[in-house]
C-alpha positions in Angstrom: 24.0 -10.7 -26.5 21.8 -13.6 -25.4 23.0 -13.1 -21.8 22.0 -9.5 -21.9 18.6 -10.3 -23.3 17.9 -12.9 -20.7 19.1 -10.6 -18.0 16.8 -7.9 -19.3 13.8 -10.3 -19.4 14.7 -11.5 -15.9 14.7 -7.9 -14.6 11.3 -7.2 -16.2 9.8 -10.3 -14.7 11.3 -9.4 -11.3 9.9 -5.8 -11.7 6.4 -7.3 -12.1 6.5 -10.2 -9.7 8.2 -8.2 -6.8 5.3 -5.8 -6.2 2.7 -8.6 -6.7 4.5 -10.7 -4.1 4.8 -7.8 -1.7 1.2 -6.9 -2.1 0.0 -10.5 -1.5 2.3 -10.9 1.6 1.1 -7.7 3.2 -2.5 -8.4 2.5 -2.1 -11.9 4.2 -0.4 -10.3 7.2 -3.0 -7.6 7.4 -5.9 -10.0 7.3 -4.3 -12.5 9.7 -3.4 -9.8 12.2 -7.0 -8.4 12.2 -8.8 -11.8 11.9 -9.0 -12.4 15.7 -10.3 -8.9 16.4 -13.9 -8.0 16.7 -13.1 -4.9 14.7 -11.7 -7.0 11.9 -11.9 -6.1 8.3 -13.9 -9.3 7.7 -17.0 -7.8 9.4 -20.6 -8.6 8.8 -21.5 -8.6 5.1 -22.7 -5.3 3.7 -24.6 -4.4 0.6 -22.3 -3.1 -2.1 -22.0 -3.1 -5.9 -20.6 -6.6 -5.7 -23.6 -8.2 -4.0 -26.6 -6.2 -5.3 -28.6 -9.3 -6.1 -27.7 -11.8 -3.4 -26.5 -11.3 0.1 -24.9 -14.6 1.3 -25.8 -15.9 4.8 -24.3 -18.9 6.6 -27.6 -20.8 6.7 -27.8 -20.9 2.8 -27.1 -24.1 1.1 -24.1 -24.5 -1.3 -26.4 -24.4 -4.3 -28.0 -21.2 -3.2 -24.6 -19.7 -2.5 -23.2 -20.7 -5.9 -26.3 -19.4 -7.8 -26.3 -16.1 -5.8 -22.5 -15.7 -6.3 -23.0 -16.2 -10.1 -25.7 -13.6 -10.2 -23.6 -11.1 -8.2 -20.7 -11.7 -10.5 -22.9 -11.2 -13.6 -24.3 -8.0 -12.4 -20.9 -6.6 -11.3 -19.3 -7.5 -14.7 -22.2 -5.8 -16.5 -21.6 -2.7 -14.4 -17.9 -2.8 -15.2 -18.7 -3.2 -18.9 -21.0 -0.2 -18.9 -18.5 2.0 -17.0 -15.6 0.9 -19.3 -17.8 1.6 -22.4 -18.5 5.1 -21.1 -14.8 5.7 -20.5 -13.9 4.6 -24.0 -16.6 6.8 -25.4 -15.4 9.8 -23.4 -11.8 9.1 -24.6 -13.0 8.8 -28.2 -14.5 12.2 -28.0 -11.4 13.7 -26.4 -12.8 14.3 -22.9 -9.3 13.7 -21.5 -9.5 16.3 -18.8 -12.6 14.6 -17.4 -10.9 11.2 -17.5 -7.8 12.6 -15.7 -9.9 14.1 -12.9 -12.0 10.9 -12.7 -8.9 8.8 -12.3 -7.5 11.1 -9.6 -10.9 11.0 -7.8 -10.9 7.2 -7.9 -7.4 7.1 -6.3 -8.5 9.7 -3.7 -11.6 7.7 -2.9 -9.8 4.4 -2.4 -7.1 6.0 -0.2 -9.6 8.1 1.8 -12.7 5.9 2.2 -11.4 2.3 2.1 -8.0 3.1 3.4 -9.5 5.0 6.3 -11.6 2.0 7.4 -8.6 -0.3 7.3 -6.5 2.3 9.3 -9.2 2.6 12.0 -9.3 -1.2 12.2 -5.6 -1.3 12.8 -5.8 1.4 15.5 -8.6 -0.4 17.3 -7.0 -3.8 17.1 -3.5 -2.8 18.3 -4.9 -0.2 20.7 -2.8 2.6 19.3 -3.1 5.8 21.4 -4.1 8.6 19.0 -6.6 11.4 19.1 -9.2 12.1 16.5 -7.6 15.3 15.2 -4.2 13.7 14.7 -5.9 10.7 13.0 -7.7 13.0 10.6 -4.6 15.0 9.8 -2.6 11.8 9.1 -5.3 10.4 6.9 -5.7 13.6 5.0 -1.9 13.9 4.4 -1.7 10.2 3.4 -4.5 10.6 0.9 -3.4 13.9 -0.7 0.2 12.9 -0.8 -0.7 9.5 -2.2 -2.7 11.1 -5.1 0.2 13.5 -5.8 2.8 10.8 -5.8 0.8 8.5 -8.1 0.0 11.2 -10.8 2.9 13.6 -10.6 5.8 13.1 -13.0 8.3 14.9 -10.8 8.1 12.2 -8.1 10.8 9.4 -8.1 9.4 6.2 -9.5 9.9 4.1 -6.4 7.6 6.4 -4.5 4.9 5.9 -7.1 5.4 2.2 -7.0 5.0 2.2 -3.3 1.7 4.0 -3.4 0.5 1.8 -6.3 1.3 -1.3 -4.1 -0.6 0.4 -1.3 -3.6 0.9 -3.5 -3.5 -2.8 -4.4 -3.3 -3.8 -0.7 -6.3 -1.6 0.2 -8.5 -2.9 -2.7 -7.5 -6.5 -1.9 -8.3 -6.0 1.8 -11.7 -4.6 0.9 -12.6 -7.9 -0.9 -12.4 -9.5 2.5 -15.7 -7.8 3.3 -17.3 -10.0 0.7 -18.7 -13.5 1.3 -16.5 -16.4 0.4 -18.5 -17.7 -2.5 -19.1 -14.3 -4.0 -15.4 -13.4 -3.7 -14.1 -16.4 -5.6 -16.7 -16.3 -8.3 -16.3 -12.6 -8.7 -12.5 -12.8 -9.0 -12.8 -15.5 -11.6 -15.4 -13.6 -13.6 -13.3 -10.4 -13.5 -10.2 -12.4 -14.7 -12.1 -13.7 -17.7 -13.6 -10.3 -18.4 -10.1 -8.8 -18.4 -8.9 -11.4 -20.8 -11.8 -10.8 -23.2 -11.5 -7.0 -22.9 -7.8 -7.0 -23.7 -7.4 -9.9 -26.2 -10.7 -10.0 -28.1 -10.8 -8.1 -31.4 -13.7 -6.0 -30.1 -12.5 -5.8 -26.5 -13.0 -2.4 -24.9 -9.6 -2.2 -23.4 -8.0 -3.2 -26.6 -9.9 -0.5 -28.4 -8.8 2.0 -25.8 -5.2 1.1 -26.2 -5.4 1.4 -30.0 -7.0 4.8 -29.7 -4.2 6.0 -27.4 -1.6 4.6 -29.7 -3.1 6.2 -32.8 -3.2 9.6 -31.0 0.2 9.1 -29.5 -1.1 10.1 -26.0 -0.7 8.6 -22.6 -3.7 7.0 -21.0 -4.8 8.4 -17.7 -4.9 5.2 -15.7 -3.6 3.7 -12.5 -0.8 1.6 -14.1 2.1 0.2 -12.2 5.3 1.1 -14.0 8.5 -0.9 -13.5 11.8 0.3 -15.0 14.6 -1.4 -13.1 18.3 -1.4 -14.1 20.8 -3.2 -11.9 24.2 -1.7 -11.5 26.7 -2.8 -8.9 24.1 -4.5 -6.7 21.7 -1.6 -6.8 18.5 -1.2 -8.7 18.4 2.1 -10.6 15.1 3.4 -11.8 15.7 5.9 -14.5 13.9 7.6 -17.4 15.8 8.7 -20.4 15.1 11.4 -23.0 15.9 11.1 -26.7 18.1 13.9 -27.8 19.4 15.0 -31.2 23.2 15.2 -31.0 25.6 16.5 -33.7 28.1 14.0 -35.1 30.8 16.5 -36.0 30.4 18.9 -33.1 29.0 21.6 -35.4 26.9 24.3 -34.0 25.0 25.1 -37.2 21.7 23.2 -36.9 20.9 23.4 -40.6 24.2 22.0 -41.9 25.0 19.3 -39.4 24.3 15.6 -39.4 22.4 14.5 -36.4 21.9 11.2 -34.6 19.1 10.6 -32.1 20.4 8.9 -29.0 19.1 8.3 -25.5 21.7 10.1 -23.4 20.1 12.3 -20.7 18.8 10.9 -17.5 15.8 12.9 -16.2 15.8 11.1 -12.8 17.7 8.4 -11.1 17.1 6.7 -7.8 19.1 3.8 -6.4 17.8 1.1 -4.1 20.1 -1.5 -2.6 19.6 -5.0 -3.9 
């Protein structure tokens, strides 16, 4: 029994650490491969929501950079707080359709806008011969298919996981546009904000999860889902459905004793391990 519990915990840890490690490795390779190019992702700093107050320049002193980075992080966390508060408010008043469309639009924007800039940087750096029409068609298909894969329930889970990792890579690569001091201070501030929002008694994300639990509804969010089961050297990602099954093989629904058991696999995909 203890062995099965430890094996289950190990698979859960692997299911979380594997995509994180893959995402980090691919981001490092992407940044390293484009760092020597003039069309690199790490281009001249631009004004975004993460540096509304202070735009770092190489000539600034360390004190100026630290103060400016702290101000940028403070403003960005306040923006995140306001947006999260609005989302909780909308969910509280059952604007679920709006939230679903907003989440889909967010995924579409990340794949289309930020993903497009990274894709064009790769084309320019490696001198890939491709015309503008083909490039546009590829990007459009990548964006639309990505949104469908992330939010459709009929898609195998490993495809959803692949596009969720892709979203993580795109967002992480976008942070390379930020100045060094702003990046590190901002990431630290966001980490602390997430801890407070999830663990604090009045945390917005904790309130959102409680609301979803009380209504027994799924949250419309970009959440990576890992459900691995290893059998014979293969990882099987499966979802099961609870069915009511008669104990005595009786067909009369009113007079039979029933037991709820998870017996029917809705989908199953194997990946070699």
